[in-house]
C-alpha positions as CSV (number, residue, x, y, z in Angstrom):
1,M,-21.6,-147.8,41.0
2,Q,-20.2,-150.8,38.4
3,L,-21.4,-153.2,40.8
4,S,-24.8,-152.0,40.8
5,V,-25.4,-151.6,37.6
6,A,-23.9,-155.3,37.3
7,N,-26.1,-156.7,39.5
8,S,-29.2,-154.5,37.9
9,I,-28.4,-156.4,34.6
10,I,-28.1,-159.9,36.1
11,Q,-31.7,-159.3,37.7
12,L,-33.0,-158.4,34.1
13,L,-31.5,-161.4,32.7
14,S,-33.1,-163.4,35.4
15,K,-36.1,-162.4,35.4
16,S,-36.0,-162.9,31.4
17,A,-34.9,-166.1,31.7
18,A,-37.4,-167.2,34.3
19,K,-40.0,-165.7,31.8
20,G,-38.6,-167.6,29.4
21,T,-38.8,-170.9,31.3
22,T,-42.6,-170.2,31.9
23,V,-43.7,-170.1,28.7
24,R,-41.8,-173.2,27.7
25,S,-43.3,-174.7,30.6
26,R,-46.5,-173.8,29.4
27,R,-45.9,-175.2,26.2
28,A,-45.4,-178.6,27.5
29,V,-47.9,-178.6,29.2
30,G,-50.3,-178.0,26.4
31,G,-48.8,-181.1,24.5
32,A,-45.3,-180.5,23.3
33,K,-43.3,-183.9,23.0
34,G,-40.7,-184.5,25.2
35,V,-37.8,-184.4,22.9
36,D,-39.3,-180.7,21.3
37,K,-39.0,-179.7,25.3
38,A,-35.2,-181.2,25.7
39,A,-34.5,-179.4,22.1
40,A,-36.0,-175.9,23.4
41,T,-34.0,-176.2,26.9
42,A,-30.6,-177.2,25.1
43,V,-30.4,-174.4,22.3
44,P,-30.9,-170.7,23.7
45,P,-33.7,-168.6,21.8
46,L,-32.2,-165.7,19.1
47,Q,-34.0,-163.3,21.6
48,L,-32.0,-164.6,24.5
49,L,-28.7,-164.4,22.4
50,A,-29.6,-161.0,21.1
51,I,-30.2,-159.9,25.0
52,L,-26.6,-161.1,26.3
53,A,-25.1,-159.3,23.3
54,V,-26.5,-155.9,23.9
55,I,-25.9,-156.7,28.1
56,A,-22.1,-157.1,26.8
57,W,-21.7,-154.0,24.8
58,T,-23.4,-152.1,27.3
59,L,-21.1,-153.4,29.9
60,F,-18.5,-152.3,27.8
61,L,-19.4,-148.9,27.2
62,Y,-19.9,-148.2,30.7
63,L,-16.9,-149.4,31.8
64,Q,-15.2,-147.3,29.2
65,F,-17.7,-144.0,30.3
66,S,-16.6,-144.8,34.0
67,V,-12.8,-144.8,33.2
68,L,-12.9,-141.2,31.4
69,S,-15.6,-139.6,34.1
70,A,-13.8,-140.5,36.9
71,S,-9.9,-140.5,36.3
72,V,-7.9,-137.7,35.7
73,E,-5.5,-137.7,32.7
74,V,-1.9,-136.3,32.9
75,V,-1.0,-135.0,30.1
76,D,3.0,-135.0,29.1
77,V,3.9,-136.3,32.2
78,S,6.4,-139.3,32.6
79,D,6.8,-139.0,36.3
80,G,4.0,-141.6,36.7
81,A,2.2,-139.7,40.1
82,A,-0.9,-141.6,41.2
83,D,-4.2,-139.7,40.6
84,S,-4.7,-139.1,44.1
85,A,-1.5,-136.6,44.4
86,D,-2.2,-135.0,40.6
87,P,-1.7,-131.5,41.0
88,C,-4.5,-130.4,38.2
89,R,-7.2,-132.6,39.2
90,G,-10.3,-130.1,38.8
91,R,-7.7,-127.8,36.4
92,Y,-7.5,-129.6,33.6
93,I,-8.3,-126.9,30.4
94,Y,-8.9,-128.1,26.8
95,V,-7.9,-125.3,23.9
96,H,-9.5,-125.8,21.0
97,D,-7.4,-125.8,17.5
98,L,-9.4,-122.9,15.9
99,P,-8.7,-122.2,12.1
100,P,-6.6,-119.2,11.8
101,R,-9.2,-116.9,10.5
102,F,-10.3,-116.9,13.9
103,N,-6.6,-115.4,15.6
104,A,-3.6,-115.6,13.9
105,D,-5.0,-114.0,10.4
106,I,-6.8,-111.5,12.4
107,I,-3.4,-109.7,13.9
108,R,-2.1,-110.0,10.3
109,D,-4.4,-107.4,9.5
110,C,-3.6,-105.2,12.4
111,G,-2.4,-102.5,9.9
112,K,-6.3,-102.0,9.2
113,T,-6.9,-100.2,12.5
114,E,-4.2,-97.5,11.9
115,D,-6.7,-94.9,10.6
116,H,-8.8,-95.1,14.1
117,W,-7.0,-97.2,16.6
118,G,-3.3,-96.3,16.1
119,D,-0.5,-98.6,15.0
120,M,-1.9,-101.9,16.6
121,C,1.0,-103.8,14.6
122,G,3.9,-102.9,17.4
123,F,1.5,-103.7,20.2
124,V,1.1,-107.5,18.9
125,S,4.7,-107.7,19.2
126,N,6.7,-109.7,22.3
127,A,3.3,-112.2,23.0
128,G,1.2,-109.4,22.9
129,L,2.8,-107.0,25.3
130,G,4.5,-104.8,22.8
131,R,7.8,-103.0,22.6
132,P,10.2,-102.8,25.4
133,L,10.4,-99.7,27.3
134,A,13.5,-98.2,29.4
135,D,13.6,-94.8,31.0
136,P,17.1,-94.7,31.8
137,A,16.6,-91.4,33.4
138,D,15.6,-92.4,37.1
139,G,14.8,-96.0,36.3
140,V,11.0,-95.4,36.6
141,I,10.6,-97.7,34.1
142,T,13.5,-100.5,32.6
143,G,13.1,-103.3,30.1
144,E,15.0,-105.3,32.1
145,A,12.0,-105.2,35.0
146,G,9.4,-106.5,32.6
147,W,7.8,-102.9,31.2
148,Y,5.9,-102.8,28.1
149,G,4.2,-100.5,25.9
150,T,1.2,-102.7,26.2
151,H,-2.2,-101.4,24.6
152,Q,-5.1,-101.6,27.2
153,F,-6.9,-103.5,24.4
154,G,-4.2,-106.1,23.7
155,L,-5.9,-108.7,26.1
156,D,-7.1,-111.4,23.3
157,L,-3.4,-112.3,22.5
158,I,-1.7,-111.7,26.0
159,F,-4.0,-114.1,27.6
160,H,-3.7,-117.0,24.3
161,S,0.3,-116.7,24.9
162,R,0.1,-117.2,28.4
163,M,-2.4,-120.1,28.4
164,K,-0.1,-121.8,25.7
165,Q,2.1,-122.5,28.7
166,Y,-1.0,-123.5,31.0
167,E,0.6,-125.9,33.6
168,C,-2.8,-128.4,33.0
169,L,-3.4,-128.6,29.5
170,T,-5.1,-131.8,28.2
171,N,-5.4,-132.7,24.6
172,H,-8.4,-134.8,25.6
173,S,-11.3,-132.8,26.0
174,A,-13.5,-135.6,27.7
175,V,-11.5,-135.0,31.2
176,A,-11.2,-131.1,31.1
177,N,-12.8,-129.0,33.4
178,A,-12.7,-126.0,31.0
179,V,-12.6,-125.8,27.5
180,F,-10.6,-122.1,25.9
181,V,-11.6,-120.7,23.0
182,P,-8.8,-118.7,21.7
183,F,-10.5,-116.3,19.6
184,Y,-9.1,-112.8,18.9
185,A,-12.7,-110.9,19.7
186,G,-11.0,-107.6,20.4
187,F,-8.9,-107.5,17.7
188,D,-11.5,-108.2,15.2
189,F,-13.6,-105.4,16.7
190,A,-11.0,-103.0,16.0
191,R,-10.5,-104.0,12.4
192,Y,-14.5,-104.1,11.2
193,H,-15.6,-101.2,13.4
194,W,-15.1,-98.2,11.3
195,G,-16.4,-97.9,7.6
196,Y,-18.2,-101.5,7.4
197,D,-21.9,-102.3,7.8
198,N,-22.7,-104.7,10.9
199,A,-22.9,-107.9,9.0
200,A,-19.0,-107.1,8.3
201,R,-19.0,-106.7,11.9
202,D,-20.6,-109.8,12.9
203,A,-19.5,-112.1,10.0
204,A,-16.3,-113.3,12.3
205,S,-18.6,-114.1,15.2
206,V,-21.4,-115.7,13.4
207,D,-18.6,-118.0,11.8
208,L,-17.1,-118.7,15.5
209,S,-20.6,-119.9,16.8
210,Q,-21.1,-122.0,13.8
211,W,-18.1,-123.7,14.1
212,L,-18.2,-124.4,18.1
213,M,-21.4,-125.3,18.0
214,A,-20.8,-128.1,15.6
215,R,-18.1,-129.5,17.5
216,P,-18.5,-132.7,20.0
217,Q,-17.1,-130.8,22.9
218,W,-20.0,-128.0,22.7
219,R,-22.5,-130.3,22.7
220,R,-21.3,-131.8,26.1
221,M,-22.5,-129.2,28.1
222,W,-23.9,-126.7,25.1
223,G,-20.8,-124.5,25.6
224,R,-21.2,-123.9,29.4
225,D,-17.9,-125.2,30.2
226,H,-16.3,-122.9,27.6
227,F,-14.5,-119.7,27.4
228,L,-13.0,-117.0,25.8
229,V,-11.3,-113.6,26.5
230,A,-12.6,-110.5,24.5
231,G,-9.9,-107.8,25.5
232,R,-12.6,-105.1,25.5
233,T,-15.5,-103.9,27.0
234,G,-18.9,-105.7,27.0
235,W,-20.5,-103.0,25.9
236,D,-18.4,-103.6,22.4
237,F,-19.9,-107.0,21.9
238,R,-23.4,-106.3,22.7
239,R,-24.6,-104.2,19.9
240,S,-28.2,-104.9,20.3
241,N,-28.2,-103.2,24.1
242,N,-26.5,-100.2,22.9
243,V,-27.4,-97.0,22.4
244,D,-25.7,-96.5,18.8
245,P,-27.4,-99.1,16.6
246,D,-23.7,-99.2,14.8
247,W,-21.2,-99.5,17.5
248,G,-19.6,-103.1,17.8
249,N,-20.8,-106.0,17.3
250,D,-23.5,-108.7,18.5
251,L,-21.0,-111.7,19.9
252,L,-22.4,-111.8,23.6
253,A,-25.9,-111.7,22.1
254,M,-25.5,-114.8,19.9
255,P,-26.4,-118.1,21.4
256,A,-22.6,-119.1,21.4
257,G,-21.8,-115.9,23.2
258,R,-24.9,-116.1,25.5
259,N,-23.6,-119.9,26.7
260,M,-19.8,-119.6,26.8
261,S,-18.1,-117.3,29.9
262,V,-16.5,-114.7,27.9
263,L,-13.8,-112.5,30.2
264,V,-14.2,-108.9,29.1
265,L,-12.9,-105.9,30.5
266,E,-15.9,-104.2,32.0
267,S,-19.2,-106.4,32.4
268,T,-22.5,-105.5,31.0
269,F,-24.2,-106.9,33.9
270,L,-27.0,-107.8,31.2
271,H,-26.8,-111.7,31.2
272,S,-24.4,-114.1,33.0
273,S,-22.0,-114.6,30.3
274,D,-19.6,-111.8,30.7
275,Y,-16.9,-111.8,33.6
276,S,-14.6,-108.5,34.3
277,V,-11.0,-108.7,34.3
278,P,-8.2,-106.0,35.1
279,Y,-6.9,-103.9,32.1
280,P,-3.5,-104.8,31.0
281,T,-0.7,-102.8,32.6
282,Y,2.7,-102.0,31.5
283,F,4.2,-104.1,34.1
284,H,4.6,-107.7,33.1
285,P,7.4,-109.4,35.5
286,R,9.0,-112.8,34.6
287,S,9.6,-114.4,38.0
288,D,8.6,-113.5,41.8
289,A,11.3,-111.6,42.5
290,D,10.4,-109.0,39.9
291,V,7.2,-108.6,41.7
292,L,8.7,-108.7,45.5
293,R,11.1,-106.0,44.2
294,W,8.5,-103.6,42.7
295,Q,6.5,-103.7,45.8
296,D,9.4,-102.7,48.0
297,R,10.1,-99.9,45.5
298,V,6.8,-98.5,45.5
299,R,6.6,-99.1,49.2
300,A,9.3,-96.9,49.9
301,Q,8.4,-93.9,47.4
302,N,8.1,-90.0,48.7
303,R,4.7,-89.0,47.8
304,T,4.8,-85.6,47.5
305,W,1.7,-85.1,45.8
306,F,-1.5,-85.8,47.8
307,M,-3.5,-86.8,44.8
308,A,-3.6,-86.9,41.1
309,F,-5.0,-87.3,38.2
310,V,-4.3,-88.1,34.4
311,G,-7.1,-87.9,31.5
312,A,-9.1,-85.7,29.1
313,P,-12.0,-83.8,29.8
314,R,-15.2,-84.4,28.4
315,P,-17.1,-82.2,27.1
316,D,-20.7,-80.7,28.9
317,A,-22.8,-81.8,26.1
318,D,-22.4,-85.5,27.0
319,A,-25.8,-86.8,28.2
320,R,-24.1,-89.4,30.5
321,M,-24.1,-87.7,34.0
322,N,-21.7,-90.6,35.1
323,I,-19.1,-89.3,32.6
324,R,-19.4,-85.3,33.1
325,V,-18.5,-85.7,36.7
326,R,-14.8,-86.2,34.8
327,D,-15.0,-82.7,34.4
328,H,-15.5,-81.3,37.9
329,V,-12.4,-83.7,38.8
330,I,-10.2,-81.8,36.5
331,A,-11.0,-78.6,37.9
332,Q,-11.2,-79.3,41.3
333,C,-7.3,-80.6,40.5
334,K,-6.6,-77.8,38.6
335,A,-8.0,-75.5,41.7
336,S,-5.5,-77.4,44.4
337,S,-2.3,-76.8,44.8
338,S,-1.9,-80.7,46.1
339,C,-3.1,-82.0,42.9
340,G,-0.5,-83.4,40.0
341,L,-2.3,-83.0,36.7
342,L,-1.3,-84.9,33.4
343,A,-4.0,-83.6,31.4
344,C,-3.9,-84.8,27.8
345,A,-6.3,-84.1,24.6
346,R,-8.7,-87.3,23.5
347,S,-6.8,-88.0,20.4
348,P,-4.8,-90.9,20.1
349,G,-1.8,-88.7,19.1
350,S,-1.6,-87.0,22.8
351,P,2.0,-88.2,23.9
352,Q,1.8,-87.5,27.6
353,C,-1.4,-89.6,28.1
354,H,0.2,-92.2,26.1
355,A,4.0,-92.0,27.7
356,P,3.8,-94.8,30.1
357,G,6.6,-93.3,31.9
358,D,5.5,-89.7,32.6
359,I,2.0,-92.0,33.9
360,M,3.8,-94.1,35.9
361,R,5.9,-91.1,37.5
362,L,3.4,-88.9,38.7
363,F,1.4,-92.0,39.9
364,Q,4.4,-93.0,42.1
365,K,4.3,-89.6,43.4
366,A,1.0,-89.3,44.7
367,S,-1.0,-91.0,47.7
368,F,-4.1,-90.8,46.1
369,C,-5.5,-91.0,42.3
370,L,-8.7,-90.0,41.2
371,Q,-10.5,-92.2,38.8
372,P,-13.8,-90.9,37.6
373,P,-15.5,-93.0,34.8
374,G,-13.9,-92.4,31.2
375,D,-15.8,-93.4,28.1
376,S,-17.7,-96.3,30.5
377,S,-17.7,-96.7,34.0
378,T,-14.0,-98.7,33.9
379,R,-10.8,-97.3,33.4
380,R,-7.3,-98.6,32.7
381,S,-5.7,-96.0,34.7
382,V,-7.5,-97.5,37.9
383,F,-4.9,-100.3,37.8
384,D,-1.7,-98.5,36.1
385,S,-2.5,-96.3,39.4
386,M,-2.9,-99.2,41.9
387,V,0.7,-101.1,40.6
388,A,2.1,-97.7,41.2
389,G,1.0,-98.1,45.1
390,C,-1.5,-94.9,44.5
391,I,-5.0,-95.4,46.3
392,P,-7.8,-95.4,44.2
393,V,-10.4,-92.8,44.4
394,F,-13.6,-93.7,42.9
395,F,-17.0,-91.7,42.0
396,H,-19.1,-94.7,40.8
397,T,-19.5,-97.9,41.9
398,A,-19.3,-99.5,38.3
399,S,-15.8,-98.7,38.0
400,A,-14.8,-101.0,40.3
401,Y,-16.9,-102.7,43.4
402,K,-19.4,-104.3,40.7
403,Q,-16.6,-105.4,38.6
404,Y,-13.5,-107.8,39.0
405,R,-15.1,-109.7,41.5
406,W,-12.5,-112.5,41.1
407,H,-9.9,-109.8,41.7
408,L,-10.3,-107.1,43.8
409,P,-11.6,-107.8,47.8
410,G,-15.1,-107.3,48.6
411,D,-14.2,-104.9,51.6
412,H,-13.8,-101.9,49.2
413,L,-12.9,-99.1,51.3
414,N,-9.8,-101.0,53.0
415,Y,-7.8,-100.7,49.5
416,S,-9.6,-97.5,48.0
417,A,-11.9,-94.1,48.6
418,Y,-15.6,-93.5,47.3
419,I,-17.0,-90.2,46.7
420,P,-20.5,-90.4,45.2
421,E,-20.4,-88.3,41.7
422,A,-23.9,-86.9,42.6
423,D,-21.5,-85.3,45.6
424,V,-19.1,-83.5,43.5
425,R,-21.5,-83.0,40.3
426,Q,-24.5,-81.6,42.4
427,R,-23.9,-80.2,45.7
428,N,-19.9,-79.2,45.0
429,V,-18.0,-81.7,48.0
430,S,-14.5,-80.8,47.7
431,I,-12.3,-84.2,47.0
432,E,-9.5,-82.9,48.9
433,A,-11.2,-82.1,52.0
434,V,-13.1,-85.3,52.5
435,L,-9.3,-87.3,51.6
436,R,-7.7,-85.2,54.1
437,S,-10.4,-86.3,56.4
438,I,-9.2,-89.6,56.4
439,P,-6.5,-90.4,59.4
440,A,-3.1,-90.7,58.4
441,D,-2.7,-94.4,59.7
442,T,-5.6,-95.2,58.1
443,V,-3.9,-93.7,54.5
444,E,-0.6,-95.8,55.5
445,R,-2.9,-98.8,55.7
446,M,-5.0,-98.4,52.7
447,R,-2.0,-98.1,50.8
448,E,-0.1,-101.2,52.0
449,E,-3.5,-103.2,51.0
450,V,-3.3,-101.6,47.7
451,I,0.6,-102.8,47.0
452,K,-0.7,-106.4,48.5
453,L,-3.1,-106.2,45.6
454,I,-0.5,-105.4,43.1
455,P,0.0,-109.0,41.8
456,R,-3.4,-109.6,41.1
457,V,-4.0,-106.8,39.0
458,L,-1.0,-107.7,36.4
459,Y,-0.2,-109.8,34.2
460,A,3.0,-111.9,34.1
461,D,5.0,-112.0,31.3
462,P,3.2,-115.3,29.3
463,R,6.9,-116.5,28.0
464,S,8.0,-117.4,31.9
465,R,6.1,-118.4,34.6
466,L,5.5,-116.8,38.5
467,E,6.5,-119.7,41.3
468,T,4.5,-118.9,43.8
469,I,2.6,-115.7,43.3
470,K,-0.8,-115.5,41.5
471,D,-1.8,-113.0,38.9
472,A,-4.9,-112.0,37.1
473,V,-5.0,-114.5,34.7
474,D,-4.0,-117.2,37.5
475,L,-7.5,-115.5,39.2
476,A,-9.2,-115.5,36.1
477,V,-8.7,-119.2,35.1
478,E,-9.7,-120.2,39.0
479,G,-12.9,-118.2,38.4
480,V,-13.9,-119.7,35.0
481,L,-13.2,-123.2,36.8
482,D,-15.1,-122.4,39.9
483,T,-18.1,-121.0,37.3
484,V,-18.4,-124.6,35.1
485,A,-18.0,-126.7,38.4
486,R,-20.9,-124.6,39.9
487,I,-22.9,-125.1,36.9
488,K,-22.0,-128.9,36.7
489,R,-23.5,-129.0,39.9
490,G,-27.0,-127.4,39.1
491,E,-26.2,-123.9,40.4
492,Y,-26.6,-120.8,38.3
493,V,-24.1,-118.2,38.4
494,D,-23.9,-114.7,37.6
495,S,-20.8,-112.5,37.0
496,G,-18.8,-114.8,39.6
497,R,-21.8,-115.1,42.3
498,P,-24.3,-117.5,42.7
499,V,-28.2,-116.6,42.6
500,S,-31.0,-118.0,43.7
501,E,-33.0,-118.3,40.3
502,D,-32.3,-117.9,36.9
503,P,-33.1,-114.2,35.1
504,P,-35.5,-113.9,32.4
505,N,-34.4,-114.9,28.7
506,M,-31.4,-117.4,30.4
507,Y,-31.0,-120.1,28.2
508,I,-31.1,-123.5,30.0
509,S,-30.1,-126.7,28.8
510,T,-32.5,-129.4,27.9
511,E,-30.1,-132.0,29.6
512,S,-31.3,-131.2,33.7
513,R,-28.8,-128.5,34.1
514,F,-26.2,-130.9,33.2
515,Q,-26.8,-133.1,35.9
516,P,-25.5,-136.7,35.5
517,K,-28.6,-138.2,34.8
518,S,-26.3,-139.7,32.4
519,V,-26.1,-141.4,29.1
520,L,-25.7,-145.1,30.7
521,T,-29.3,-144.7,32.9
522,R,-31.2,-143.7,29.7
523,M,-30.1,-147.0,28.0
524,M,-30.7,-149.2,30.9
525,T,-34.1,-147.9,31.0
526,R,-34.8,-148.8,27.6
527,L,-32.9,-152.0,27.8
528,K,-34.9,-153.4,30.6
529,Q,-37.8,-152.0,28.6
530,W,-36.9,-153.8,25.8
531,I,-36.2,-157.2,27.5
532,M,-39.5,-157.4,29.8
533,G,-41.6,-156.7,27.1
534,P,-44.8,-154.7,27.7
535,Q,-46.2,-155.6,31.2
């Protein structure tokens, strides 16, 4: 590439020189004296000097640009490994150094959520994992094995803590394959949701958008290589699309939110910018050995309950039909002697549904765990049950099958059972009868598949590092890097899957989808026009 550009410049210079020689010859024929002709030949014209200066600077800038674009930088590595053997090639991430008002100051306000979300301050300790848990009664949960009282909406801090330990960080955004934005969007939602107007709810998101869009890193791809974690459902950040005009903020509807990849606990599927990742569970292993020991434990469990459910009922007056199926699930569980039920009130202070030991003990003793939708289509309980080796039973495809494409396999019936909610709610199909029709050997294979998936749906302790096992963060980062790479190739991606055409209202960069019709190419075109003059 460098040689071709250099040759182009030489050709342009040759043409320019030839053009100048022709002009001088014509002047000589027109009566110029020999001495004037010699002087004109000996002293380069001012225009030629300017041309040479522009060419020199162009070559210099091009070589600088080529080195930055083609090389891979190793940051804080002293072993001198060759670029060709660089394990971080294609995986470099630059982390924005945000002002503390976007993260650290937000969790300092953790006490502001106490009236409505409970005391969040205890959940931000230990890098976002919460307080260590211990259950000396039977060892279901032990602090030594990485069990914590993790809040289901604590992912912002957990993910940021993990990214600080990411092995392929770079301090130079020009060589980064993706850019991480450590904004605590989920905690920001919690502190301003109750008792504030929409302007206050949107203030931090608007501030962040303005801050990001003023950065040179943003202008490189207009934010399409940026990603952040918003540890709640996507609906909490898309107020303009909600039935309730006072629910949540509008982060995902803002220009910055539309361009970045935003990792949420549940995708809205309204645009291509939000990608679903698993809810945090209580288990955060510190080593591969912790994971393998736990898998062996749940594999050997004596499962005395055929099926189980943990959760609170929803009122019949609720207009959302996919939620009302939960009451039918609870009724069938109560009526069966083979179903373990951990019923609880909807209030945050309900002890049983927020006691990790009770929850995990029941899930470890059940073969199937019933997972109807909750306040939205997805539930944290899905991942708690899978960590316990319990086969999830879904009643709506949006609870998992349309979500978590980076973390769950596409052949969903290998690890789960599916009973359409309409069959239960309208046709009174027996859940137990459907599940008992599955052959015993198939059930064993499904359970083993769930156990194999455990590492993919948990978040390892961010203060340590797994060696060979990939957890939910690893898979999410791989998904982001793949998404950015596809965008750079000119493909459009939608929640982790490519589609053939853009949906309406999708922001498209004026830079030809970021294809490398480079600045240098445009410079060469203008230089040619200037050198050759009007044709």
